[in-house]
N, C-alpha and C positions, 0 to 999 in steps of 0.2 A: 479226705474224700469219702472214705467209708463211714465216718461219723455223720456227715451231712446226708449220706444216702440212707442211713438208718433213721435219722430224725432231723427235723428242721431246727438245728442248733445254731443260734445267732453267733455265739462265740466261735464255733467251728467254722462258720461261713467267713467271719472276719479273718481268722487265721489262714484259711484257704486263699482268700483274696490277697493277703500279704505275700503268700508264697507264689501265686501264679502271676500277679501283676506287681513286679518288684518296685518298691518305693512309690506305689500308686501310679507309675508312669511307664515302666518298661515291662513288656510281657516276656515271660520266660518260655522256653520250649515246652515245659510241662503244661503251660496254659493251653497251647494248641492241642496237646495230647488229651487234655481233660475235656475239651469241647463236646465230644460225643456223649459224655456222661453228664454234662451240665444242661444241655439244651431243653429237654421237656419237663424238668423237674418242678420248679417253683419260681416265685418272684425273685428270690435271692439268686437262684441259678441263672435266671434270665438276665439279671443285672450284671452278674459276674461275667457271663458269656459276652455281653455287650462291651464291657470294659476291655476284655481280651481282644475282641475284633477291632475295636476302635484304635488299638495300638499295633495292629498287624503290619503296618507299613514302617514301623520303627526298626532300629538295628537290633536284631535278636539272633542273627546267625542261624536261622532255621527257615529260610524262605520256602523250602520244600514242604514244610508241615502244613501250612494253610491249604495247599493243593491236595493234601491227603485227607483234609477235613471237609471236602466239598459237600458231602451228604449231610453232615452234621450242621454245616452252615446253612444249607438250604432248609433244613428242618427248623433251625432256629429262626430263620427269616419268616417262615410261615407262622410260627408261634408268635413272633414279635408283631407281625402284621395284624393278626387277630387281636392282639392286645391293644394296638394303637387304634384299631377301628372302634374299640369300646370307649374311646376318649378318656383315658385314665388321668388321674391327677399327676402322675409322673411322666406325662407325654413329653415335656421338654427334655427330660433325661433319656427317655427311651428312643426318641426320634433319631439322635445321632447314631445309635446302634443300628438302626435300619439303613442309614447312609453307609455305615461300615460294611454291612452285609452286601450292599451293592458296590462295594469297593471304592466308594467316594471318601477315602480316608482323610483328605484335607478338610472337607467340610464337616466330617464327623468330629474332628477335633477343634475346628475353628468356631462352630456355632455354640452359643451358650445360652440361648433362650431369648435374646434380644431385650432383656431388661436393662442391661448395661454392657453391651458388647463393644469391644474395641478391636478393629481389624487394621493391620498394617499392610499396605499394598504399595505398588509402584504405579505412577501415572503412565499409561500406555503411550502418551505423547512425548514426554520429556524425561521419564525415568526417575523423577523426584519422588521421594517417599511421601506417601499420603496416609493419614490416619482417618479411618471411617468409624464414626461413633454412632451407634444405634441404641437408644435406650428409652426409658419411660418419659424422660424429661426433654431430651433433645436428639435430633438426628442430623448430623452434619459431617462434612469432610473438612480436614484441617491439614494445611501444609505451611511451610515456612520459607519465606524469601528473605534470607539473611536473618534479621531480627524481627521482621514483620510477619505477623501471623495472618494467613489467608484462610478464612473460614467461610464455607458456603453451605447453605441448606441442601439436603438431599431431595431429589425429585424421584419418587418411587416409579418403578417401571409398571406399565399396564400389563395385565396378564397376557395380552396378545403380543407384547414385545419380548417376553421371556422366551429363551430357547434352552435346549440341552438340560443340564442338571438343574439350573435355576427354575426352568419351567416345571420339571418333574417334582422338585421339592415344593414348589408353590401349589401345584395341583393336589398333592397329597395333603398338605396342611389345610387347604381350603375345604377339601372333601371331609376332613376330620373335624372341621369347625374350630381350628386353632388360629384365631384371628391375629394374635400377637406374633406368632411365628410367620404366618402368611404375609403380614404387613412388613415384618422385618426382612424377609426374603426379597420382597418387592423393593424395599429401600436399598438393600445390599447390592442388588443387580440393576439398580436404577441409574439415573444420570446425575452428575454433579453440575452445579450451575456455572462453573468456570474451570479453566485449566488450572493445574496446580501452581505453577510458577510462570507467570507471563514472560514472554521473551523480551518485552519492553513495556514501558509505562503506557504507550499508545495502545498496545494490544490488550491492555487491561480493560479498555472501554470500547474497543473497535468491534467486538462481537457482543450483541445483546445477550444477557443471561439466558433468555428463553430459547435461544437457538445455539448456544455454545455446545460443543461436543462434550462427551462424558470425560471425566478425569478420575483416576484412581479406581476404575471399574475392576473389581476383583477378577483375576484370571484363574480359570480352572486349572488345577495342577495335576499332571499325570504322576502319580506316585510309583514307587518301585513295584508294588503289587497291584496298582490300580489300573483302571481303564476309563476312557472318556466315551460315553455313549450318548445317544440322542434322547430327547424328551419322551415321556410316556405317551402312549396313544390314548385316545379318549376312553375313559372307563377303566383303564388299567392302573395297577398300583405298583406291581413288581415289574422289573425289566426282563 
């Protein structure tokens, strides 16, 4: 830490990252302790602070430490928000960090930029596992009825249909001109053209695709440290 505070040393930043985010996946108690010294410094500091916060809901045996860093997290959120407003090239990497600041840890770790995202969810109607694929080439839901693959195109949600976290994420990305992310979020929270596994062969055709209820709609998850809040009000970015 002292080395990177003295100079922007790439090798030192890499070593610090290895020590604070173990195996690139598990944050250590030292990671939270380092947040106040990381927040305002540089692009490397901003990136490392984001990686620490994105893993804050993991098993690290230090649940009290994030609560002790509220001031540093708020400061980091303000720095990150200014960075995102500038529409930087690293927006898809930095946006999940903003979700982590707002304690939306599930989405901070699940979203990967929508160039080739695969999300595994459960159908809210029948509980069957559904794969949601959103990428440059195709956007569809996939489930299996025995050996039969059931694949349906996604129908993106209109902005007025979005609520809660989905609406807030969509508003931010639209405001910042991030078309790929905004469209991906609309797909992710949109409707599927059929239920995952029909109860019978007759139900497979009894409901027209255009009026079928959604299937595999991702459920917002309350994490150990997270909270679920409503959507942003008009013109706001932070909650």
